[in-house]
C-alpha positions in Angstrom: -0.1 0.1 -0.1 1.3 3.4 -0.7 1.2 6.6 1.6 -1.4 9.1 0.5 0.1 12.3 -1.4 0.0 15.3 1.1 -1.3 18.1 -1.2 -1.5 21.9 -0.5 -4.9 22.9 0.4 -4.4 26.5 -1.5 -1.8 28.2 -3.8 -1.5 31.7 -4.2 0.9 32.7 -7.0 2.1 36.4 -8.2 4.2 36.2 -11.2 7.0 34.0 -10.4 6.3 33.9 -6.8 4.3 31.1 -5.3 2.9 30.4 -1.8 1.5 26.6 -1.0 -0.8 26.2 1.7 -0.6 23.3 3.9 -3.2 22.3 6.3 -2.0 20.1 9.3 -5.1 18.7 11.5 -4.5 18.7 15.1 -6.3 18.1 18.4 -7.0 22.0 18.3 -8.3 22.2 15.0 -6.6 22.8 11.6 -3.5 24.4 11.6 -1.9 26.1 8.4 1.6 26.2 7.3 2.9 27.9 4.1 5.8 27.5 1.8 7.2 30.3 -0.4 8.8 29.8 -3.7 10.4 31.6 -6.2 10.0 30.0 -9.9 12.8 30.2 -12.3 13.8 28.7 -15.6 17.4 27.3 -15.9 18.0 26.2 -19.7 14.7 24.3 -20.4 13.8 23.2 -16.9 11.6 25.4 -14.1 13.0 25.0 -10.7 12.1 26.5 -7.6 14.1 28.3 -4.8 13.2 29.7 -1.2 15.9 32.5 -2.1 14.3 36.0 -2.9 16.1 39.4 -4.4 15.2 43.2 -3.8 12.8 42.8 -7.1 11.0 40.0 -5.7 9.9 41.4 -2.2 6.6 43.5 -3.2 5.2 40.4 -4.9 6.6 38.4 -1.7 4.6 40.9 0.1 1.3 40.7 -1.7 1.1 37.1 -2.0 2.0 36.7 1.8 -1.0 39.0 2.5 -3.1 36.9 0.4 -2.2 34.1 1.8 -3.1 35.4 5.3 -6.4 36.3 4.4 -7.3 33.3 2.9 -6.2 31.4 6.4 -8.1 33.8 8.3 -11.1 33.3 6.2 -10.6 29.4 6.6 -10.4 29.9 10.4 -13.5 32.5 10.7 -15.5 29.3 8.5 -14.4 26.8 10.7 -15.6 28.9 13.9 -19.0 29.2 12.6 -19.4 25.9 11.6 -18.5 24.6 15.3 
């Protein structure tokens, strides 16, 4: 038997900046973690890095803000359902 694949519950992308949101079920409810990457092309191959340059920072901030809002919305929905 193979282990189930853990997939992000949300992806937010602005240009070459991508945020992946992961849900972790705990005894206190769902907790969310975020992975941030910059996508770039090396020859013909697409790659990802967690290193960001000066010109990435505003897109990074916008992406983080949008992810933060999404997480708060999910927590509000969960609170209303309980």
